[in-house]
C-alpha positions, 0 to 999 in steps of 0.5 A: 809931283805931275803935270795937274799939280804943275798946271795948277800953280800960280806963276810964282808959285812955277817961280819958287819952284825951278828957283829952287829947284836951281839951287839944289843944282847950283849946291851940288854942282858946287860939291863937287868941284870940291870934291873932285879939287880933293881929290886931284889935291890926292892924287898928286901928292900921293904920285907926286914922286912916281918916276915918269920912264921915258919921258925925259922926267924918270929921276930913278929908278925905272 
């Protein structure tokens, strides 16, 4: 949409346009949050048995 089309819109159309964009932004934010949470769970599970050498919590070979 260019500036001329936006200028010709009524206030109701502008409000609907802005609302649609906010809904999309909210959906993308929620999707990114879920993906980041799942990545954290996978990484925590994957590295949970890795010894943390030099921290005093090193259980196992360091």
